[in-house]
N, C-alpha and C positions, 0 to 999 in steps of 0.2 A: 516536552517529553514527560509523560506521567510515570507513575511507579511501575506499572505493568510493562510499558515500553522500555523503561530502564532495565527492568529485570530481564526482558527478552534480549535486548541488544547488549546488555552487560555480559550475559552468558556467551553471546556470539563473539564479543571482543576477547573474552578470556580463552575461548576456543581458538580464536585467531592467534593469540599470543602463544598458546601451546603448540599450535601447528608451525608457527614461525620458528620457535626454538627447536623443534624436533627436526625440521627440514632446512635449517639455515644453510647447510653446506651446499644445497642446490642453487643458491644465489651467488652471484659474484660478490666478493667481499667489499668492493667499492665501485662506484660508478665511473664511467669514462666520459661523462657528459661535459658539455661546455656551459659556462655561466649563462644564465638567462633561459635555460631550457624550460623551467616551470612557467614562466610568463607566457609562453606560447600555448600552454595547455589549459590555463585557468582564465576565467573572464576578468576583465579589468575592474569590474565593480562587484560589490557584494550583492547576493540575491535579494530581491525585494520581498519575495514570498518564501515560506518555509519549504525546505526540500526533504525528501525521504532520507532517513538515516541509513537505509540500505544503500542508497546512491552515494552517500558520503563515504561509507566504508569501501565501496567499490572503487571510488576515485582515489581513496587512500592507497589501495594496493596498486592501482594502474598508473597513478601519476606521482604520488609521493614516494613510494617505496623504490622506484628506479633511481631516485636521487639520494638514497640513504647509504651512508657508510656503516656497515654492520660490525660494530665494535665487539659483539659477542660471537663472531664467526671464528671457527677453529683456525682459519688462515689469516686472522687479523693479528699482526705482530707489530703494530705501530704504537707510538706513544707509550702509555702505561695502561694497566687493566681498567676496565669499567665494570665495577662490581654490581652487576645487574641480576642478582639472584632472585628466585621466586619469592622467598620469605620477605626480602626487602621490598619487592614490588607490591606485595600484599599489604605490608605495613604503610607504604606510601599511599596506597589506594584508600586505606582507612583514614589516614591523615587528611587526604583530599576530601573525603566524604564528611568528616567531622567539620572541617573548614574553620577551626578556631585560629585566632591570631594571638599567639602566646607572648605578647610583649611584657606582660607582668604576671605575677602569681595570681592576682585577682581575675585576670582575663581568661586564664585556664589553669587552675591549680595542678591538674594531672600533668600537663605539658611541662610546667616548670619543675615539678618534683621528679618526674621521670628523667628529665635531662640531667639533673644533678646526680641521680643514682647511676644512670648509664655512663656518665662521664667518669665517675669513680670506678665502676666496673672496668671500663676501658683502660684507665690509668693503671689499675692494679694488674690487669692482664698483660700490659706492656712492661711491667716492672719499673714504672716511672718513680722518681724520688717522692717520698711522702709529702714533700712541700707542695706538690701539685694536686694532692688528693684532699678534697674539702673535709672529709670526715676523719682524716688522720689526726691523732692527738697533737695539738700545738700548731697545726697548719693554718696559714692565712691564705692559702692558694685555692685554686679550683679551676674548673673548665667550662667551656660553652661550645655549642655547635655553631659554626659559621657556614656561609654558603660556599666558600672556596678557600684554597690555600692562599690565594691572592688577598682575600679579605683578612685572613689570619696575619699575614705579614704587615698589611696596612694598619690593622688595629694595634699590633704590637709596636710598630714604629710610631704611631700617633701617641700611644701611651708613653713610650720612651721619650718622645719629644716634649710632651707636657711635663714629665718629671725633670728633664734637663733644664727647661725654661724656668720652671719654678725655683730650681736651685740657683740659676743665674740671676734672676730678678730679685730674689729675696723678698723684702718687705716694701720694695718700691712700687710705684704705680705705672711703671713703663709698660707700654703695650707689648704683648708677646711677640708680635711680628718683628720687633727690633732685634731680637736675638736669633732669628732664623739664619742670617748669613754666617753666624758663628758655628752652626751645628754641622757635624760631619758624620756620615754613616759609612760602613765598610762592608764589602761582600766580595767573595771570590769571583773570579771571572767565570767559573762554572756554575755560579748560583743562578737560580731561576730569574727570568726577566721580570717577574712580578716585583722583585726587590727594586729594580730600577724604576718601574712604574710607580711604586709606592713613594719613592723619594721625590719623584716629579710632582705627585699630588700633594705631598707634604711640604714642598718648596724647600727642600734641604739638599745639600751636596752629597754625592755618592763617590766614595773612593773605591776603585776596583783593584783588588789584590790578585796578582797572578797565582796560578796553580802549578803544582809540580807535575812530573811526567805521568802520574797516575790520576790527575784531576783533583787533587786535594789542595786546599788553600795553603799557601806558604805562610806558616806562622811567623817566621822571621821577618818576612816582608810586612805582615800585618803589624807587628810590634814596631818596626821601623817607621811605618806610615803614621801610626798613632803618636809616636814620640815626636815626629817632625811637626805634626799638627799642634800638639800641645806646646811645643817650643815656639810655634808661630802665633800662639794666643787663641787658637781655635778650640772648640769643645767636641771631642769625640763622644757620641752619645748612643750609637746603635751599631752592633756588629751582628751579621747573619752568618751562622755556620750551617752547613748542609749535610745531612746524612742521606745519601742516595741522590746525587745530582741527576738532573734530567738528561743531560747529554751522555753520561757514561756510568751513572750509578756509583759515583765515588763518595767515600765517607770522609768528611773532614775530621781532624783530630780535636774533638770537643774539649778534652782535658787540657791540652796545651793552649788552645784558643781561650778557654775559660780562665786560665792562669794569667794570660796577658790582659784580659778584660778586667780582672779583679784589681789590677794595678791602678785603674782610673775609675774613680767612684761614679762618674757621670755616665759610664757605659752600661747599656742594657744589652745583654746577650740573648739573641733569639736563635733557636735551632729549628730549621725547616726540615721536617721529615715526611713531606707530603706522600711519597711513595714508600720509601724504605723504612720509615719510622714504624710502620705497622709490623715489620718483621721482628720487632723486639718482643712480639708475642712468643717467639721461639727463644728458649734460653740460650741456645748456641749463637744467636745473633746479638746478644746483649753486650758482647765485647765492644760493639760499635756505639753503644749508649753510654759508655764510660765517660764521665765528665758532665752529664746532664745536671748534676748537683750544682754546677756553676751557672746554669741557664736561668734566665728570668722568665722565659716563655718557650713553649714548644708546640709545634703543630704537626698533625698528620691527617691523611685523608682516608677514612674508611671506604670511601667510594673508589679508591684505587686498589687496595689490596685486602679488603675485608668484606668483599661481597655485598657491599651496601651501595645502592644506586645513588647517583648524583641527584641533588646536591647535599653533601655532608662532609664538613671538614671540622676537625676537633682542634681547639686551641686551649692550652692550659697556661696559667700564669702563676708565678710564685706568690704574688701579692694582689689579691682581688681588689683591695681598696684603691690601689694605684690605678688599676684599669678603670674602675668605676668613676673615680674622680676625674679622669681624662675625658670620659664620654658621658658623664651624668648630665642630663637635662630633665627637669622634673616639673612639668606644668601641672596646674591644678587638676585638670580633667583626667590625669593619669595616676593621681595619688589615691591610696587606699589605706585602710586601717591595719592591714596585716603586715606589720613592719618586719616580721621574722621570715616572711616569704621572699624568695629570690625573684627579682625583676630582671630578666635577661635582656631587656632593652638597653641596660647599662653596660652590657658585655660586648657590644658590637656596633656596627654602623647603622643598620636599619632599625626602625621602630617595630615594624611588622615582622613576625617570625613564624615560620612554619613549624609544625609538630615533627621535627626531624628525628627526635629521639625515639619515636615509635618504631621506625624501620630498623634502627640500630638495635633496639631491644628485641625485635623479632629475629634478627640475624644471630645475636648472641644466644638466644634461647633455642633456636632451631638447630644451629650447628654446634654450639658449645665451643669452648676454647680449643678443645682437642680437634674438632672438625676443621676449625679455621687453621690450626697448625698444619694439619694434613694437606689442606689446599695449598698453602704457601710452600710447603716442602716439595710438593709435586712440581710446582713451577721451578723451584731451584734445581731439582734433578733434571728436568727437561732442558733447562738452559745450559746446564753442564754438558748434557748430551750434545746439544748443538755446538757448544764451544769445542768439544772434542772432535766433532766432524770437520769443523773449519780448520782447526790446528793440524789435522792429518793431511790436509790438502796444501801443498807447498805454494800454490798460487794465491792463497788467501792468508790473512792475518787477523788475529783478534787484538783489539786496541785497548780494551778495558779489563780490569779485574772483575771476574764474574762471581758475584756474591748472591744475587737474587735471580730475577727472571730476565735480565737485560744482557744481551751480548752485542757489542759494537764491533763490527767486522768490516773488512774492505778487501778488494783485490789488491795485490801488491803491484799496483800500477800508479799512474798519476790520477788526479782527481777526476778528469773528464771521463775516462772509461767507467769509473765508479758511478758518476752521474747517470751515464747511459744504462748501467746495470739496474740501478734503482728505478729509473724511468720505465724500463721494460718490465720489471717486476710489478710495478703499480699499474701500468697500462694494460697488463694482461687481465686484470680483474680477479685473478685467482689468489693473490696475496696482497697484503698492504703493509708497507713499512715506511719509516721516516728517516731522514738523515740528521746528523749533528756534526758540529765541529768539536772534536775531542783531541786535546793535546795538539792543536794546530792542524789536524788532518780531518778531511772529510770522511765520515764513517756512515755506514748503514746500521741503523738500530733495529735489532731483532729482539722483540720482547714477547715472552710467553704471557698471554692475556686470557685465553679461553678457560672458563671454570673447569671444564671436563677435558682439558687437553691431554693427549696421549703421546707416546713415543712415535706412533705412526704419523701424527701431525708434523712432528719435527723432521722425520725422515723424508716425508713427502716434500716438505718445504725445501730442504736442502737439495734434494734431487732436482727440483725445478730451478733453484738458484744456480746450480752448476750448469744446468742446461742453457739458461740465459747467458751465463758467463762464457760458455765455450766459444761462441762466434766472436765475441768481443776480444777474447784473449788471443785469437789467432795471429793478429798483427800488432800486438802490444808487447813491449819489452817489460819483463818483470823487474821490480826493484828488489834490492836487498832488504830484508825485513828490518824495520826500526822500532817495532812495537815492543813495549815492556813485556817481559815474560816472567812467569813464576815457575819455580823448580818442578812442581807437580804437573805442569801442563806443557813443558817444553817438548818439542817434537824431535826425535832423533832422525838422522839422515837415512837410517835403514828402514823407516816406516814407509810402506807403499802409498802412493797417491791413489785415492779412490777412483772408481770408474766414473765417467761422465755420461749422464743420461741424455736422451734426446731433448732438443729444445722445445719447451711448451709453445703452442701456437700463439701468435700475437694477432689480435683482432684486425688491426690495420697498421700500415707502416707508420712509424714514429717520425714526424717532422721535427726539425730542429726546435721549433717553438714548443711542441708537445713534449719533446724530451726534457726541456728545461722545466716545464710545468709538472710533469710526473716525477721528476727527481726533486721536486719541492725547492727549486732554485729559480733565480731570475737574473738576467744579464744587466749589469750596471757599469757605469764608468769607473775608472780607477780612482778618481777623486771621491765619488760616492762611497766606494769600498773603503777607502782610507778613513773617511769621516765616520764610518760605522764601526771601525775596528775597536773603539774604546767602549762599545756597548756590550752588555751581557748577552750571550748567545746560548740558548738552550735547545733541547731536542724538539721543541714545538715552534721555534722561531725560524722563519725562512732563512736558508743559508744564502748569503750574498756571494755570488760567484762572478768574477771578472771574466767576461767572454772575449777572447782575443779578436774575434771578427767585429764585435760591437766596438771595441776600443779603436781598432783600425778605422772603422767607419766614422767614429766620433772625431778622431784626429784629422781625417781628411776633410770632414765638414767644417771643423774649427779652422783649419788652414785656409779653406776657401772663403769662409766668413771674414777671417782676419784680412786676407788680401782685398776682398771687396770693400771692407771698412776703410782700410788704408788708402785705397784708390779714391774713395769718396772724399775722405778728409783732405788728401793732398791735391785734389783736382784743381782747386783755385788758388793754391799757394805757390808763389814764385821762389826761386832760389834765394833771393834777397830776404824775403819774409822768413824763410827757414833759418837763415843765418842769424837774423836779428833775434829770432825766438831762442836760438841756442845760446846767444850771448846774454 
């Protein structure tokens, strides 16, 4: 493709993007296709000869788009927001066009220096402690943009592990791996599953701490677990606190957790604020950031709540030298004479780094801090509106404290009717939501994500949800509400129940298999379920549901197998043989 062709088709792609954004409501929010659909539409081998770019674009619309989940759809209420704003897209476009790989200051001075400046802008906008801001007087800290929150957690854990091992080994020449069995990390049961994944990759143990009824880490249990491990001769080295858990957007008490961590010098406190950490840009939300002065590291994702498209995750550390010493590899071909320049290859896992700061710079300059604040506050208002609608209907309950854009709700029934409700919502293609296990109960996560969301989007969604629920609730006994309530949101018995709208049409009847699939669950045996119960479960992890029919089938099959095995083993054994064996 030459320059003129790029100019022509580049404009067409921009026009396509604009048309897509303007008319996205005309598309189903998510496909109802089965796995393997695309293999039937595309050839098995790459083309030997060049094809027309026009044909490529046509195939994109006709074959790729039908399999896309539209995260920027007004009726997409799943996961957390995908900040795909136009300024961010344009910044990313320029980053791709430049194509520089900013692993060191020398490889792209602008990328290195802009990242430092933008990370300081970001930290100041969130009101972070000065220890995380590289240009603050006396600070030894700073930040870097990573690919994801999972990377931020892993980088922090590896840094904490290196620091703890250095303290344990002292001046000896013992290999680092000798100390791995001694190291213990801690996280709340509501923490993101990336914490568990990081401990697996780092070959260290993870101690899971139970949460209270509002999804917050039990600080008393954390303190007890740490003390027990210290008494057993183990080394607590890493604690993860979460502000805005994935399952229910709960905020751990950083101050109390921080005080516990300070009692053991080997502990590194990391605060994961992937979604809700961005809300600290609002002064009224900084009550939840109290205690960050205890943290050794903090991460948040501008690609979740600051209108910056993926990938972009911010990680700040209190001591940059500790981070760099854990990850520093300095071969001759990467060295340069500018020792005062920042080499961001020492701040993360990969050597190669994209010019991520560019899109974040575009977003800050185009929206300004005030514009970003207005965007977040709109999500908060709309979530409160949805919470109010749910609480006014006595057949439903809200299970979480609604602080930002996430509302966890359910029908006041058993789990199975709620599985069916979510399955019908998702199978309709008109809305998209995900489940979570919050405080031991299956809930449906409704998260405001659309940049330009309005009250009408919320009212329409609630009307459709009630329509789907109407038929399900006809033959289901309601439970007495057990959800934690707050004084300002408790419903009085005199409030009327809202009218139920007609049920939105379902494209085709849901089979039992499809019901499980569209409620993001899968049937497993009781043994498998119990073996999974100690793992971290978040709003993006498939919920493991024990299906009574499957259990019954498994028991029947096991009984038959057992009988067959016994008959085979005992076929050639006489009574005398059996008696001798028993003696």
